[in-house]
C-alpha positions as CSV (number, residue, x, y, z in Angstrom):
1,X,29.7,12.5,13.2
2,X,29.8,10.4,16.6
3,X,27.3,8.4,17.3
4,X,25.1,8.5,20.8
5,X,24.2,5.1,21.8
6,X,21.9,4.3,22.9
7,X,19.1,6.8,21.4
8,X,16.8,7.6,23.8
9,X,13.0,6.5,22.6
10,X,10.1,6.8,25.0
11,X,7.9,3.5,25.5
12,X,4.6,2.3,24.5
13,X,3.1,3.6,28.4
14,X,4.9,6.6,28.2
15,X,3.1,7.9,24.8
16,X,-0.3,6.2,26.1
17,X,0.1,8.9,29.2
18,X,1.2,11.5,27.4
19,X,-2.2,11.2,25.5
20,X,-4.3,10.5,28.2
21,X,-3.6,14.1,29.1
22,X,-5.5,15.7,27.0
23,X,-9.0,14.9,26.0
24,X,-9.6,13.6,21.9
25,X,-13.0,13.7,20.5
26,X,-13.9,10.5,19.2
27,X,-15.3,9.6,16.2
28,X,-19.1,8.5,15.5
29,X,-20.6,5.4,17.3
30,X,-21.5,4.2,13.7
31,X,-17.6,4.2,12.4
32,X,-16.7,2.7,16.2
33,X,-18.8,-0.4,15.6
34,X,-17.9,-0.4,12.0
35,X,-14.9,-1.0,13.5
36,X,-15.6,-3.2,15.5
37,X,-17.2,-5.6,13.4
38,X,-13.6,-5.3,11.5
39,X,-11.4,-6.4,14.6
40,X,-13.5,-9.5,15.4
41,X,-13.2,-9.9,11.9
42,X,-9.7,-10.4,12.8
43,X,-9.7,-11.8,15.7
44,X,-8.3,-9.1,17.2
45,X,-9.3,-9.4,20.8
46,X,-7.1,-6.3,22.0
47,X,-7.8,-4.0,19.4
48,X,-11.7,-5.4,19.7
49,X,-11.3,-4.4,24.2
50,X,-9.8,-0.9,22.7
51,X,-12.8,-0.6,20.4
52,X,-15.4,-1.8,23.2
53,X,-13.7,0.7,25.5
54,X,-14.4,4.0,23.0
55,X,-17.9,2.7,22.6
56,X,-18.8,2.8,26.2
57,X,-16.9,5.6,26.7
58,X,-18.9,7.5,24.1
59,X,-22.1,6.4,24.8
60,X,-21.6,7.3,28.4
61,X,-24.2,4.8,29.4
62,X,-26.7,5.3,26.7
63,X,-26.5,2.2,25.1
64,X,-29.2,0.4,27.7
């Protein structure tokens, strides 16, 4: 068995671009806010940012 080195693996940015090509339904706003509380409790700033943007996309300006 011969080893092929290095093995090509997709990068995180390539995976994000691939996921962004198709629309996926977002969870209900209540679930997103629950996850926002969890990320804030864990002091996960990146996760809070992602969830906050998901809430904004889900609401499409209906928050105000």
